[in-house]
C-alpha positions, 0 to 999 in steps of 0.5 A: 461271587458269580459262577462262570461256565467252566464251573469256577467262581468269579471274584469280586474284583473280577466282577468290577474288572468285568463291569467296567470293561463292559461299561467302557465298551458300551460307551464306545458303541454309543459314540459309534452309533451317534457318528453313524447317525451323523454320517447318515443324516449329512449323506441323506441331506446332500441326496435331497440337496442334489435331487433338489438342484437337479430338479431346479435345472431340469436335469437328471441327479446323474447328470447334475452329479457328473456336472457339477459335484 
């Protein structure tokens, strides 16, 4: 048994439920972190690609984005 803040104790079933719920939360957090990393890597790749293309045509990035994207 684990004592809660209010002085009552958690039963084994409550502890199991808490642990299962916490594991689900952590799994979802891992998924969200991976989604964020994928979005950011795609954004950075596109930014570098557009900058490279703008440099190739000797125009500013803003001009390239307005005209070609």
